[in-house]
C-alpha positions, 0 to 999 in steps of 0.5 A, a space after each residue: 075275648 078281646 079283639 081289634 075291630 074297625 068301628 063305624 060311628 054313623 053316617 060319613 064318619 071315619 072308622 076307628 080301630 078299638 079293642 072290643 069284647 067278642 062272645 065265646 061261641 055258642 053251640 051252633 057258632 064258629 069262631 074264625 080268626 080273620 085273615 082278610 075281609 073285603 069292603 063292600 058298598 053295602 058296608 058303607 050303605 049301612 054305615 050311613 043308615 044307622 046312627 049306632 056304633 057298629 062293627 060291619 064287614 061281611 066278606 070275611 075269610 079266615 081260619 076256624 079257631 073254635 067251634 060250638 058243641 053242635 057244629 059238625 061242618 067245620 073244625 079248627 084249622 079249616 079255611 073258610 069264607 063267610 057269607 050271609 046268614 039264614 034260618 034254615 026253617 022258613 019256606 024259602 030255606 026249606 025250598 032250597 032258596 036261603 038267599 030269600 030267607 024270610 028272616 034275612 033282615 033280622 039275621 043279617 041287618 039286625 045288629 045282634 043275634 036273632 034272639 036279640 043278644 049281642 055278640 060284641 061289646 065295648 066297655 060292657 055296652 052292646 055294639 051293633 054287630 053280628 052283621 051278615 052273621 059275622 061283623 068281619 071288620 075285626 081280627 076275629 068273628 063269630 059266625 054260624 055253621 050255616 054261613 061258614 063255607 069250608 074252602 080248599 087250603 091250596 087257595 090264597 085265603 087272603 083274596 077269597 073274602 069277596 066270594 062271600 058277597 060281591 063276586 058271588 052276587 055278580 057271577 051268581 046273578 048270571 049263572 044262577 039267576 038269569 042263566 043266559 045261553 052262549 051267543 045271547 046279548 048281555 048288558 051290565 050297567 056298573 063296572 064295580 065288583 058286582 058288575 065285573 064279576 057278572 062280566 067274567 061269568 057272562 064271558 065264561 058262558 059265551 054271551 055275545 055281544 057282551 056290553 058294559 056301561 060305566 062312566 069311569 075309563 079305567 073301569 071300562 078298560 078293565 071290563 074289556 080286559 075281562 071279556 066285554 066286547 063293548 064298553 060304553 061311556 054313558 056321559 058321551 051319548 045315550 047308552 040305550 041308543 048305543 046298545 040298540 045300535 050294537 044289538 040291532 033289536 035290544 039285549 036279551 039280558 041286562 043287569 043293573 048293579 048301581 042302584 040308581 033309579 035312572 040307570 035302572 030305567 035304562 037297563 029296562 029300556 035297552 031290552 029287546 022282545 022277551 028280554 029280562 032285566 036283573 036288578 042288583 044295586 042297593 037303591 036309596 030308601 024309598 027310591 022308585 023308577 018309571 017303567 013304560 008299562 006298554 013296552 013291558 006288556 008288548 015285549 013280554 019283558 021281565 024284571 027280577 030283583 036278585 040278592 047274593 047271586 041266588 047262591 047256595 053258598 056251600 055249593 056255589 062258593 067252592 065252584 067259583 073258587 075252582 073256576 078261579 084256580 083254573 084261571 077262568 074267573 080272575 076276580 083277583 084282578 079287582 083286588 087292592 090290599 090295605 092293612 086294617 089300620 088303613 081302612 079309611 084310605 080304602 073306603 075313600 079309594 073305593 068311593 072315588 073309584 080308584 079301587 074296585 075291591 078293597 080288601 083289608 088284611 088283618 094284623 097277625 
């Protein structure tokens, strides 16, 4: 079928809207009419890594249009959020941790189905698609039964896409990964969608003091409105010293959401004894960081990489949605809407920090 998609054309190049061909759904696939899709920094990270023409997008929300013969989880007219793809058969998936699927890169970053066949073509030539099992910078997307999540129809569908990645990554890192207790000191480095979602989750738990580090005044102000007790400007003074002053002995938890090696080092250095640093940011290829091994040993520190908020999506995304509808997780405060044909404006606003979470509305 013909669909309208925003195509990327390599590092730093603008997106263009074009008509492309989308496959019919196979037996395990779901055709979704997209209502809206969030833009995540991972989309831009991948755009700048691959030379191929691609349809990216991995925070889709929409309505099921058709299902393959083997699909039982959803049916046409269901409202769904799209998330990451996973195999269901590897040791991680079988142990209930599909976010560490052994086949994760192939199924989410491979540019085609796991068997190598494309889902998208332009003038007969295959496109890099099937991104995170969806490629949702388009009016329609093909997903699999595994990575579609049925959601309540009384929820505002156009705002729900970020639940599939950015919001669940930040909130899940707190709720599923680190699992702090009320009254425990928590520091978030980076107040984008992921970091601010972590702030909302840590505030909901009752972490104290809850500290945010970010160079942008508007982001620091927003973090405080969402529950942070302290918001530190890293350009004004050494954030590690400020955190040690606030906490007295260092934080029990820190979360690094920028992918910048020097910031990661600060996130480790600000920890007190028995502290844990969660690492979420996407670093440059081959990036390394310097860690004081003596401090790691003597303090009993832990460092954890985490992806997708360690979320089992069929359970966690509906849970986050319930919290949102109850007014406890107001992630809609992060969202700015753009029509699909304004995607380049949305990208620029995101990169310049004018927008926290741009969401593309699809033409009707």
